[in-house]
KEZAVO-251691 format. One record per atom (N, C-alpha, C): x, z, y. Coordinates in steps of 0.001 Angstrom, whole numbers, padded with zeros to 6 digits, always signed. Atoms other than C-alpha are relative to their C-alpha. Layout:
% residues N
XZY...
//
This chain:
% residues 422
+000856+000000-001199+000000+000000+000000+000888+000000+001244-000799+000133-001203+001387-001043+003387-000267+001145+000967+000124-001028-001025+002091+001741+005868-000155-000694+001347+000275+000704-001249+000515+000485+009089+000119+000882+001231-000124-000863-001163+001242+003467+011316+001209-000421+000832-001066+000337-000940+003275+002459+014364-000180+000920+001203+000145-000982-001084+003893+005285+016849+001351+000637+000302-001247-000633-000445+006898+006480+018854-000269+000637+001359+000228-000683-001272+006679+009094+021603+001215+000800+000460-001227-000653-000467+010287+010265+021965+001192-000790-000501-001258+000586+000463+013906+009255+021494+000627+000804-001128-000702-000881+000936+014704+012151+019166-000857+000523-001143+000813-000414+001135+011717+012861+016900+000525-000614-001287-000553+000493+001270+012632+012446+013223-000397-001459-000223+000217+001425+000197+013025+008734+012596-000636-000225-001367+000743+000189+001244+010486+007649+009966-000017-001455-000467-000105+001415+000363+010572+003826+010078+000721-000755+001104-000840+000703-000965+012944+001400+011726+000231-001423-000478-000344+001391+000307+013672-002330+011884+001466-000216+000330-001409+000344-000215+017277-003492+011482+000229-001445-000440-000361+001340+000456+019047-006802+010898+001460-000002-000443-001372+000092+000512+022091-007141+008654+000672-001255+000559-000691+001181-000522+024700-009465+010202-000080-001162-000989+000279+001132+000886+023907-012909+008812+001082-001072+000095-001025+001028+000124+025885-016019+007937+000202-000802+001280-000165+000733-001248+025245-017591+011316+001145+000534+000835-001071-000614-000791+027715-015143+012866+001360-000573-000377-001277+000550+000455+030516-016656+010767+000261-001395+000559-000170+001349-000539+029957-020010+012502+000280+000001+001499-000221-000041-001452+030541-018806+016072+001462-000327+000299-001354+000375-000404+033562-020501+017617+000378+000764+001267-000383-000652-001263+035628-019021+020462-000683-000631+001209+000650+000673-001113+034106-021628+022760-001450+000446+000152+001408-000372-000025+030579-020583+021800-000249+001470+000322+000270-001439-000004+031059-016829+021911-000603+000474+001317+000550-000438-001290+030438-016377+025641-001419-000522+000181+001326+000604-000128+027464-018762+025585-001035+000751-000833+000913-000695+000905+025938-016827+022667+000011+001511+000211+000030-001396-000436+026583-013451+024390+000757+000931-000938-000919-000801+000804+029201-012266+021888+001337-000008+000719-001253-000059-000735+032438-011057+023471+001188-000507-000811-001129+000375+000851+034554-012128+020514-000556-000634-001272+000383+000403+001346+034475-013841+017157+000350+001151-000937-000172-001143+000897+034174-011355+014309+000186-000496-001429-000185+000310+001418+035067-011269+010611-001229+000516-000738+001317-000362+000511+031671-011324+008938+000037+000955-001192+000049-000932+001142+032486-009651+005554+000226+001459+000396-000239-001375-000437+033910-006581+007274-001139+000521+000863+001135-000396-000832+031092-006537+009795-001189+000389-000874+001098-000321+000911+028547-006605+006973+000257+001303-000738-000336-001248+000703+030389-003840+005132-000248+001212+000899+000250-001093-000938+030286-001645+008250-001491+000219+000204+001449-000119-000194+026607-002395+008779-000673+000584-001242+000561-000559+001235+025920-001545+005122+000147+001525-000038-000160-001455-000098+027319+001949+005735-001065+000562+000938+001033-000384-000970+025050+002237+008768-001383+000042-000655+001332+000044+000612+021967+001167+006802-000124+000994-001149+000043-000997+001076+022907+003440+003876-000309+001386+000552+000310-001288-000629+022845+006428+006222-001483+000048+000369+001420+000037-000353+019435+005372+007530-000875+000191-001231+000811-000110+001224+018070+004980+003989+000067+001404-000573-000130-001360+000532+019418+008394+002996-000935+000970+000714+000837-000917-000782+017511+010105+005799-001478-000378-000039+001379+000458-000179+014356+007979+005771-000644-000542-001263+000523+000684+001168+014003+006396+002331+000139-001501+000173-000279+001431-000086+014835+002770+001525-001209-000795+000462+001209+000755-000340+011228+001649+001930-000327+000047+001487+000282-000149-001430+011269+002733+005577+001057-000630+000892-001008+000744-000754+014340+000744+006619-000328-001479-000199+000575+001335+000109+012828-002667+007308+000980-001042+000531-000902+001078-000384+014993-005801+007415-000793-001142+000623+000696+001100-000672+014013-008587+009805-000200-001191-000932+000114+001156+000890+014699-011232+007159-001169+000189-000963+001095-000271+000923+012275-009564+004724-001343-000023+000731+001231+000033-000783+009659-009053+007432-000398-001434+000319+000282+001399-000308+009968-012710+008417-000523-000728-001236+000463+000612+001248+009622-013841+004784-001442+000398-000308+001354-000466+000302+006526-011693+004295-001019-000555+000990+000910+000563-001000+004988-012919+007554-000232-001487-000250+000133+001427+000311+005671-016554+006614-000943-000214-001185+000841+000105+001194+003920-015952+003288-001441+000388+000284+001303-000602-000288+000943-014330+004998-000915-000911+000808+000818+000675-001007-000225-016687+007737+000491-001432+000182-000442+001396-000006+000111-020459+007226-000192-000646+001369+000264+000637-001287-001479-021526+010500+000984+000470+001071-000941-000529-000987+000697-019220+012602+001422-000456-000303-001323+000503+000389+003761-020310+010619+000218-001396+000567-000142+001368-000497+003139-023951+011519+000146-000020+001517-000089-000057-001459+002596-023086+015180+001377+000483+000445-001308-000535-000366+005812-021035+015326+001104-001036-000229-000992+001037+000279+007870-023811+013680-000060-001088+001073+000145+001037-001020+006471-026362+016115+000582+000462+001334-000517-000527-001264+007326-024120+019072+001530+000020-000001-001459-000080+000063+010913-023591+017901+000623-001389+000050-000565+001350+000030+011562-027262+017156-000151-000677+001357+000184+000577-001335+010081-028335+020482+000974+000621+000990-000923-000664-000918+012154-025731+022313+001431-000485-000222-001358+000438+000323+015332-026822+020514+000180-001512+000199-000022+001437-000271+014448-030477+021316+000492-000808-001199-000297+000745+001213+014709-031658+017714-001106-001020-000275+001020+001011+000308+012886-034718+016344-001084+000554-000930+001124-000404+000838+009578-034496+014490+000405+000171-001456-000456-000103+001396+011440-034982+011197+000492+001402-000324-000451-001379+000224+012889-031475+011653-001191+000897-000311+001201-000770+000319+009368-030048+011715-000423-000224-001442+000396+000326+001372+008605-031851+008473+000897+000707-001004-000946-000682+000899+011744-030454+006869-000334+001483-000096+000254-001438+000006+010987-026879+007898-001332+000327-000668+001304-000243+000630+007333-027105+006861+000064-000144-001514-000092+000258+001441+008455-028302+003417+000747+001081-000765-000863-000973+000672+010760-025369+002688-000803+001175-000543+000582-001272+000465+009791-022372+000531+000281+001093+001032-000089-001011-001049+009316-019249+002634+001349+000711+000040-001280-000713-000029+012561-017576+001533+001096-000865+000630-000987+000897-000612+014669-020639+002438-000285-000173+001484+000372+000173-001401+012745-021101+005665+000439+001195+000839-000434-001201-000727+013432-017507+006718+001495-000058+000279-001451+000085-000190+017165-018043+006184+000371-001042+001048-000323+001067-000950+017219-021312+008127-000369+000409+001425+000429-000398-001340+015275-019883+011063+000910+001055+000608-000899-001048-000500+017650-016927+011327+001415-000522+000199-001405+000421-000075+021013-018540+010586+000183-001333+000704-000108+001343-000562+020253-022049+011878+000598-001016-000947-000750+000844+000936+021885-023492+008756-000829-000306-001234+000698+000434+001203+020267-025539+005969+001048-000359-001045-001119+000122+000944+022629-025112+003028-000114-001225-000889+000163+001086+000974+021142-027797+000770+000603-001306+000496-000546+001228-000573+022140-030628+003116+001223+000263+000878-001131-000375-000853+025006-028760+004799-000281-000416+001449+000556+000487-001259+023023-029236+007998-000205+001174+000953+000183-001022-001023+023277-027116+011153-001130-000449+000919+001148+000368-000824+019856-027264+012782+000045+000665+001371+000054-000773-001241+020213-024534+015402+001293+000801+000164-001084-000954-000233+022826-022337+017024-000309+001316-000714+000247-001354+000532+023290-018890+015456-000696+000861+001054+000554-001015-000921+021421-015928+016967+000669+001337-000339-000766-001179+000422+024152-013272+016549-000537+001307+000539+000506-001239-000593+022419-010760+018822-001227+000544-000706+001141-000495+000769+019584-010440+016313+000337+001323-000687-000367-001304+000574+021587-007508+014889-000417+001137+000924+000390-001030-000963+020569-005647+018060-001533+000009+000108+001460+000047+000083+016955-005158+017048-000682+000879+001048+000586-000806-001080+016421-002572+019807-000611-000896+001067+000404+000838-001126+015996-005481+022201-001252-000815-000258+001054+000974+000292+013267-007443+020402-001404+000528+000284+001317-000599-000206+010353-005010+020786+000166+001506+000159-000063-001447-000247+009594-001434+021827-001350+000622-000296+001226-000751+000250+007021+001003+020504-000115+001118+001031+000265-001002-001047+005528+003141+023284-001305+000693-000342+001152-000717+000541+003175+005789+021924-000631-000864-001089+000619+000781+001072+000657+003736+019905-000096-001491+000343-000053+001404-000373+001365+000386+021634+001379-000584-000324-001277+000682+000178+004059-002176+020978+000163-001046+001093-000341+000973-001036+005738-004197+023722+000922-001043-000620-000875+001100+000400+007117-007591+022720+000795-000384+001239-000833+000157-001185+010041-007954+025104+000276-001477+000294-000366+001363-000403+011316-011021+026935+001445+000017+000458-001433-000034-000259+015047-011677+026923+000371-000760+001262-000462+000625-001232+016992-012660+030022+000751-001300-000257-000906+001123+000260+019276-015207+028336-000579-000941-001054+000528+000991+000927+018378-018444+026551+000545+000175-001410-000604-000176+001324+020728-017544+023682-000852+000894-000896+000809-000931+000784+018128-014972+022580-001449-000459-000158+001399+000427+000023+014980-017072+022864-000535-000181-001416+000522+000161+001368+014749-017894+019132-000288+001345-000635+000329-001359+000440+014923-014169+018383-001414+000363+000448+001304-000333-000554+011890-013857+020607-001121-000735-000731+000997+000745+000770+009973-016609+018799-000256+000681-001343+000139-000609+001322+010661-014945+015446-000668+001367+000090+000603-001325-000171+009745-011476+016713-001490-000110+000277+001414+000185-000316+006486-012673+018205-000789-000402-001242+000683+000424+001220+005615-014351+014920-000161+001166-000973+000063-001136+000933+006462-011282+012807-001092+000976+000435+000961-000993-000475+004389-008967+014994-001427-000558-000028+001324+000607+000085+001492-011432+015031-000491-000084-001440+000438+000386+001344+001456-012276+011313+000205+001063-001070-000313-000943+001076+002867-009303+009373-001090+001074-000114+001057-001004+000197+000365-006852+007827+000260+001339+000677-000295-001284-000650+002182-003839+009307-000625+000070+001385+000432+000004-001404+001119-004906+012796-001411-000555+000190+001311+000640-000123-002285-006426+012002-001002+000888+000735+000935-000905-000658-004234-003336+013035+000250+000083+001493-000325-000045-001424-002394-003188+016358-000506-001254+000702+000459+001260-000586-003169-006842+016996-001513+000006+000167+001463+000008-000043-006844-006429+016165-000552+000994+001010+000455-001027-000943-007122-003318+018345+000537-000213+001410-000511+000307-001334-005337-004919+021300+001098+000928+000464-001068-000947-000356-002354-002565+021172+001379-000660+000052-001255+000733-000161+000301-005289+021467+000042-000581+001408-000205+000513-001363+001605-006091+024956+001123-001035-000070-000957+001100+000153+003342-009479+024972+000462-000453+001386-000551+000350-001307+005607-009968+027989+000199-001500+000176-000197+001447-000051+005802-013678+027144-001271-000758+000377+001256+000640-000405+002208-014367+028252-000032-000154+001519-000094+000173-001454+002475-015908+031734-001294+000273+000737+001252-000329-000679-001229-015380+032467-000067+001478+000370-000021-001446-000261-000602-011621+032286+001264+000399+000746-001294-000349-000588+003068-011553+033313+000623-001232+000656-000556+001176-000682+003682-014412+035785+001219+000370+000839-001054-000270-000982+006727-014789+038027-000612+000516+001290+000499-000488-001284+006430-013135+041411-000190-001167+000964+000206+001049-000998+005403-015090+044500+001323-000498+000573-001340+000422-000449+009103-015222+045354+000816-000610-001125-000693+000645+001113+009970-016689+041976+000801+000935-000876-000710-000956+000860+011311-013475+040384-000602-000046-001405+000476+000199+001366+011089-013785+036624-000291+001332-000687+000219-001140+000886+009815-011400+033973+001130+000037-001013-001042-000205+001008+012688-010064+031913+000119+001492-000265-000153-001392+000417+012681-006778+029995+000574-000013-001408-000609-000083+001329+015016-006069+027053-000057+001440-000495+000266-001312+000579+014567-003166+024663+001084+001031+000218-001071-000954-000274+017969-001620+025328-000156+000703+001326+000282-000614-001298+016657-000847+028793-001242+000882-000018+001272-000724+000069+013540+000947+027534+000148+001221-000899-000042-001243+000771+013389+004577+026379-001250+000818+000281+001126-000906-000193+010342+006777+025820+000511+001422-000208-000548-001354+000036+011395+010334+026644-001027+000988-000537+001125-000732+000583+008006+011886+025928-001244-000839+000217+001199+000842-000022+004425+010664+025728-000413-000416+001408+000402+000288-001375+004092+010672+029527+001026-000794+000796-001077+000605-000782+007430+009193+030608+000697-001122-000765-000729+001146+000528+008799+005727+029896+001082-000382+000993-001129+000376-000845+012263+004951+031267+000322-001479-000230-000390+001405+000102+013187+001316+032023+001128-000259+000991-001143+000281-000849+016536+000197+033377-000135-001326+000721-000164+001238-000758+016864-002382+036151+001485-000327-000069-001379+000211+000418+020059-003951+034900+000352-001481+000048-000380+001404+000138+021885-007185+034157-001071-000790-000743+000921+000701+000886+019125-008024+031658-001487+000273+000281+001389-000356-000264+015928-006430+033043-000253-000004+001501+000252+000184-001431+014385-007344+036391-000995+001034+000545+000975-000901-000625+012565-005030+038828-001424-000558-000061+001338+000594+000092+009643-007486+038840-000573+000181-001401+000452-000233+001371+009474-007215+035045-000450+001437-000205+000331-001421+000147+009446-003414+035256-001339+000308+000660+001239-000314-000710+006694-003247+037843-001213-000689-000614+001103+000707+000651+004554-005850+036098-000422+000720-001271+000303-000733+001225+004823-003958+032823-000635+001347+000328+000553-001309-000390+004151-000617+034560-001487-000124+000334+001407+000182-000372+000887-001975+035979-000892-000106-001229+000793+000168+001219-000348-003011+032527-000061+001318-000774-000010-001286+000706+000719+000296+030946-000921+001007+000677+000879-000926-000718-001086+002254+033658-001472-000381-000190+001388+000450+000174-004228+000124+033360-000540+000403-001372+000427-000319+001363-004338+000807+029615+000127+001480-000332-000164-001428+000241-003479+004490+029954+001032+000330-001061-001010-000207+001050-000429+004165+027683+000960+001121+000382-000874-001060-000513+001845+006371+029830-000452+000367+001411+000356-000436-001344+001522+008312+033080+001076-000320+001028-001115+000248-000908+004958+007549+034539+000919-001061-000585-001043+000964+000361+007298+004561+034415+001161+000231+000956-001161-000405-000791+010782+005470+035602+001001-001150+000031-000962+001092-000151+012933+002657+036974+001375+000571+000300-001373-000488-000164+016617+003456+036530+000870-001179+000424-000803+001094-000544+018753+001219+038725+001474+000239-000323-001420-000091+000331+022238+000608+037345+000696-001271+000462-000696+001195-000484+024966-001843+038405-000272-001217-000889+000199+001270+000706+024370-005485+037454+001359-000466-000500-001356+000189+000495+027471-005629+035302-000018-000073-001520-000069+000160+001455+028331-006730+031771+000361+001310-000705-000416-001262+000614+029923-003333+031084-001174+000954-000197+001160-000890+000057+026558-001646+031672-001261-000842-000238+001023+001016+000257+024328-004291+030114-001415+000561-000002+001284-000693+000060+021425-001893+029377+000232+001480+000282-000189-001434-000257+020767+001753+030200+000490+000747-001234-000486-000727+001175+021475+002694+026574+001499-000167-000216-001462+000046+000038+025109+001701+027188+000609+001114+000845-000533-001063-000857+025417+004542+029717-000611+001365-000275+000476-001301+000464+023233+007268+028207-001014-000172-001119+001052-000122+001012+021139+008199+025177-000241+001481-000266+000346-001386+000316+019322+011413+024259+000203+000233-001496-000232-000303+001410+020367+013083+020987-000612+001321-000441+000585-001293+000357+018710+016507+021137-000926+000439+001136+000946-000453-001020+016096+018466+023066+000697+000216+001340-000697-000348-001239+018682+019612+025614+001325-000738+000176-001284+000696-000087+021481+017069+025158-000173-001509+000174-000115+001436-000240+022109+013611+026573+001485-000352+000017-001369+000512-000057+025317+011679+025966+000055-000986+001162+000070+000735-001256+026279+010110+029276+001365-000459+000496-001154+000500-000724+028769+008043+031233-000043+000612+001397+000052-000859-001184+029608+010397+034092-000138-000749+001320+000097+000604-001340+030160+007999+037036-001396-000470+000370+001324+000529-000314+026698+006448+036771-001092+001051-000173+001125-000870+000350+024494+009070+035119+000060+001350+000707-000141-001319-000629+025864+012305+036578+000291-000131+001494-000386+000149-001401+027498+011148+039819-000926-000939+000772+000927+000920-000668+024896+008464+040554+000687-001157+000693-000735+001107-000607+027492+005777+041356-000809-001295-000138+000773+001260-000030+025551+002630+042379-001253+000099-000860+001154-000216+000866+022526+004111+040650-000988+000944+000666+001060-000879-000472+019203+005566+041739-001147-000044-001006+001143-000095+000907+015974+006534+039969-001280-000003+000819+001298+000089-000659+012477+005538+041114-001090+000279-001035+001087-000352+000913+009444+007130+039451-001294-000618+000516+001294+000608-000316+006275+005022+039471-001065+000773-000762+000991-000863+000639+003217+007147+038773-001355-000713-000098+001297+000625+000259-000179+006197+037389-000953+000156+001192+000892-000236-001131-001878+007679+040461+000441-000714+001275-000466+000763-001150+000081+005375+042791+001101+000664+000797-001075-000688-000689+002528+007995+044020+001356-000408-000586-001345+000322+000467+006292+007566+043688+000934+001173+000236-001049-000991-000200+009408+009701+043433+001346-000689+000005-001333+000596-000086+013065+009031+044149+001053+001074-000247-001090-000927+000305+016193+010699+042754+001338-000725+000149-001302+000649-000209+019885+010055+043533+000771-000283-001283-000709+000239+001259+020954+010137+039861-000926+000297-001165+000762-000289+001219+019640+010220+036307+000043+001497-000294-000115-001437+000229+020955+013778+035998-001008+000768+000854+000945-000701-000877+018906+014922+039001-001437-000201-000470+001354+000273+000488+015796+013237+037632-000330+000877-001198+000282-000789+001201+016075+014938+034249-000111+001485+000317-000011-001437-000277+016914+018381+035622-001202+000432+000828+001076-000395-000909+014199+018354+038280-001385-000335-000526+001342+000445+000392+011367+016556+036509-000279+000105-001495+000229+000037+001445+011885+016578+032734+000373+001311-000677-000491-001157+000742+013980+019507+031533+001135+000667+000778-001062-000664-000783+015938+021980+033711+001164+000489-000847-001074-000446+000886+017989+022946+030644+000808-001159-000584-000709+001144+000560+019230+019414+029934+001492+000083+000344-001451+000035-000179+023000+019214+029428+000506-001406-000317-000529+001351+000121+025145+016088+029622+001374+000042-000666-001261+000119+000740+027839+015451+027017+000643-001305+000446-000581+001133-000696+030273+013078+028687+000896-000841-000901-000899+000899+000735+031856+010041+027101+001410+000153+000557-001388-000175-000420+035637+010356+027167+000248+001323+000685-000059-001322-000633+035047+013986+028252-000060-000082+001520+000113+000166-001441+034388+012588+031722+001325-000211+000695-001346+000173-000558+038079+011804+032219+000399-001472-000066-000525+001364-000003+039585+008462+033239+001432-000002-000527+000707+001242+000303+040729+006164+031693-000863+000083-001265+000682-000104+001296+039108+007553+028505-001497-000252+000118+001448+000199-000109+035553+007572+029840-000346-001480+000121+000252+001438-000107+035789+003889+030779+000219-000695-001343-000282+000597+001309+037359+002960+027434-001123+000294-000999+000941-000398+001046+034866+004891+025352-001449-000341+000355+001306+000577-000339+031813+003798+027319-000028-001454-000454-000087+001408+000401+032955+000209+026630-000169-000151-001507+000144+000071+001463+033123+000966+022890-001168+000867-000480+001312-000554+000345+029623+002469+022898+000004+001488-000321-000011-001444+000185+030488+006149+023088-001267+000683+000472+001263-000568-000484+027168+006728+024903-001200-000531-000770+001092+000731+000638+025095+004543+022582-000238+000541-001403+000286-000647+001282+023743+006770+019804-001480-000084-000302+001389-000113+000406+020541+006745+017803-000177+001336-000705+000298-001283+000625+019040+010114+016899-000827-000230-001258+000762+000045+001243+017898+010425+013275-001041+001116-000027+000915-001111-000248+016254+013713+014206+000669+000825+001090-000648-000752-001072+016912+016278+016946+001342+000595-000445-001311-000567+000282+020630+017075+016946+000800-000710-001073-000739+000781+001004+021653+014510+014292-000039-001450+000447-000035+001345-000563+022837+011134+015535+001168-000794-000566-001010+000936+000497+024881+008081+014539+000769-000606+001156-000835+000612-001023+027811+006718+016529+001190-000690-000659-001192+000676+000513+030966+004626+016157+001157+000991-000146-001105-000906+000342+034177+006152+014823+001249-000225+000846-001190+000392-000763+036460+004953+017604+000049+000624+001393+000062-000625-001323+035789+007330+020505+000440+001460-000086-000480-001352+000320+038015+010390+019937-000247+001031+001088+000242-000979-001071+037643+012011+023350-001468+000406+000043+001433-000323+000034+033868+011784+023106-000303+000904-001188+000162-000893+001154+034100+013375+019645+000385+001431+000375-000385-001343-000465+035933+016297+021259-001121+000610+000846+001095-000502-000826+033100+016582+023761-001179+000450-000867+001056-000425+000923+030592+016730+020888+000340+001352-000628-000408-001263+000623+032568+019490+019198-000080+001153+001002+000086-001029-001033+032794+021410+022473-001450+000423+000241+001425-000292-000204+028980+021181+022680-000643+000611-001240+000515-000686+001175+028616+022747+019212-000398-000894-001161+000337+000914+001088+028270+019668+017003+001149-000121-000995-000983+000348+001021+030038+018944+013750+000085-001524-000051-000201+001441+000069+031524+015440+013589+000462-000354-001412-000339+000364+001379+031580+013846+010109+000009-001507-000151-000021+001425+000309+032481+010430+008756-001201-000356-000869+001190+000436+000734+029506+008489+007426+000270-000113-001495-000291+000178+001432+031202+007632+004119+000140+001354-000697-000132-001337+000593+032073+011302+003505-001377+000641-000182+001330-000587+000091+028501+012341+004220-000809-000662-001119+000719+000701+001073+027075+009663+001908+000467+000470-001370-000523-000504+001273+029379+010868-000871-000522+001411-000274+000535-001355+000168+028258+014449-000282-001464-000050-000440+001389+000179+000460+024643+013267-000657-000017-000384-001475-000039+000469+001391+025520+011438-003883+000395+001107-000961-000497-001081+000862+027327+014488-005262-000917+001228+000002+000931-001116-000047+024437+016796-004413+000523+001213+000745-000583-001119-000744+026600+018940-002123-000930+000432+001133+000921-000280-001102+024079+018679+000719-001123-001024-000046+001136+000904-000089+020660+017134+001246-000176-000458+001445+000181+000463-001381+019784+015001+004290-000796+000962+000863+000816-000909-000805+017149+017504+005380+000760+001270+000397-000806-001174-000337+019861+020200+005476+001012-000275+001109-000986+000364-001029+022026+018310+007982-000545+000358+001377+000416-000425-001330+021843+019881+011421+001191-000076+000958-001025+000003-001058+023774+019601+014710+001240-000779-000432-001066+000815+000579+025864+016745+013348+000026-001385+000639-000225+001370-000457+027297+013553+014788+000680-000756-001135-000486+000781+001139+027836+010955+012065+000721-001228+000545-000783+001125-000510+030629+008479+012801+000113-001080-001073+000024+001112+000941+030413+005064+011156+001115-000994+000321-001068+000975-000239+033110+002376+010699-000461-001087+000952+000466+000846-001101+033105-000013+013620+001037-000992+000525-001015+000928-000497+036171-002247+013846-000606-001335+000426+000624+001282-000314+034024-005394+013782-001298+000172+000777+001275-000186-000692+030622-004086+014874+000201+000260+001491-000187-000373-001402+031998-002662+018114+000403-001198+000855-000422+001176-000767+033376-006069+019120-001186-000831+000466+001204+000727-000406+029807-007341+019447-000666+000631+001212+000498-000693-001183+029163-004879+022326-001407+000557-000186+001261-000708+000200+026368-002769+020942+000180+001055-001066-000169-001103+000940+026139+000573+019126-001216+000230-000871+001069-000298+000956+023779+002300+016721-001383-000001+000650+001283+000060-000708+021035+002640+019343-000454-001450+000116+000323+001419-000132+021197-001117+019922-000472-000606-001321+000266+000622+001307+020969-001840+016176-001235+000543-000689+001200-000572+000598+017715+000061+015594-001204-000281+000883+001277+000142-000688+014141-000766+016537-000985+000974-000653+000911-000962+000609+012158+002401+015767-001460-000418+000169+001447+000242-000124+008489+001804+014984-000802+001241-000391+000711-001253+000264+007671+005324+013824+000981+001163+000061-000727-001265-000060+009025+008741+014736-001006+001138-000121+000847-001185+000075+007644+012178+013995-000254+000548+001402+000302-000655-001275+005938+014003+016836+000869+001247+000166-000791-001204-000276+008030+016698+018483-000922+001221+000128
//
């Protein structure tokens, strides 16, 4: 029986179901010339990247159960098998967008669903050694494709063309897959790609909101970053719809520098416990080139000089900030770049991060956390030394030589669709 519950009202409630994407064969075809165009900072060695991601997914399965760690490829296959009419429409849209001839539509329509899923994701048709589309390497960052806000789901809209096929596939999965059918029928899906609801502004400002810029702190507060990838017009347009539907009471616009180093707000802070946020000090604590605007359902607004001030004054006066690189230069800049602030909480006080940020690890230990290697913890589970439910106040470090080169951490690689209520 399919579990159709989709509900997230915090960043730290026990993670119950999540969507991930294992690095696929398309990544192995990225050339140095293509890497910038496809939003990858480097070419990576796929076998090692997959091995690192397998450790990541093994940790998720240990805490949540294998059936609750959902792979995009499997979801796409199941959706393709479920809805023939929508499948044909999606294929036509992708082929038209990619400007391929009609014969490409015929080829894709003729493929079995499992082969079709692979071709749509990787862009490669193995039988004829035929490259139909560019790879979509950023599909591993499933945080960006959609966001669950309380009992609604927002289908996001990417800023860069390199991610448009991800968007087509996500829209199809959420439309056609049984998990999301109830949400669709009840009108609980908000699709930012509908221009009748989300048009450009009168000045031509576009709608762009990516999931790495969206965090639900509690049922009343949704944080959205105005960043390199998310536009203020997109934030305000979405806020209006959320307020009209009564989904949240406050939408908080966090303005950060328009810079590749700070692509989304989850590159500069993430919450890992009731009273702990991991943060990049210059922006989040000092408020360097950053302000916070609170848009309220009743039409009122608030303004804060930094994210720290906003949290302490409006959300939680006991909030503490664990600083990447211990807040010291050049370590804080180095370790923010390698995703020292980008963690996903598996439950309050237990979070996943990369294993290459030693100064930030010291900061975790100073804050009372135990830092353990993911492989050691998995072995301890296998040996029966400890159970996942017994793990508390722990930062789990995962191998990241290749994953970190793609510029996204564990928060980026997870799309939570269900968390326990706090």
